[in-house]
C-alpha angles and dihedrals in degrees: 000000000000123000118249115236121202125203121241090244090055091049091049091051091053091046092050091052093049094046094046090055093241089123136005118233094265093049091050090048091054095042095053099031095240113166107246135358088242089066091055092047090049089054090048092052093045103040102020131102093254096264090121128040104346115117119184118195118203117200126198119231092250091052090055092049090050090053091049091048092049092050090051091050091049091051091049091049091050091050091049091050091050090050091050090051090051092049091049092050091050092049092050091049090048091050092051091049092047092049091050090053090049091047091238135122119246091239093054091047091054096049119097115240115248091338092284119136115257116251130205127229114296094017121113124222106237115211 
């Protein structure tokens, strides 16, 4: 099945009829035998005066600077998160290596002994 190609002049004629209100997109599609209403609407958006389907967004200068600032903050947050993930991976690898050298499992190293709080050097364990 070969694709049907329409000339620009034909497309412009269909668009003029739709924009003038002579026909709606589905009527023009049926009248001219165009395959699909979406095709006619695509022509109207592309070749039309903007009455149908074209939306133009105007941004103020301060809105653009806010967008740029937010993108920069997002990039910085992503970089910080990646750094934190790397540090965590390094700490886990270090813990595994240290436990291997101490001939312990990681789980046993992490457990508290007898449910007592851990104390640092020079601190006494009050009972």
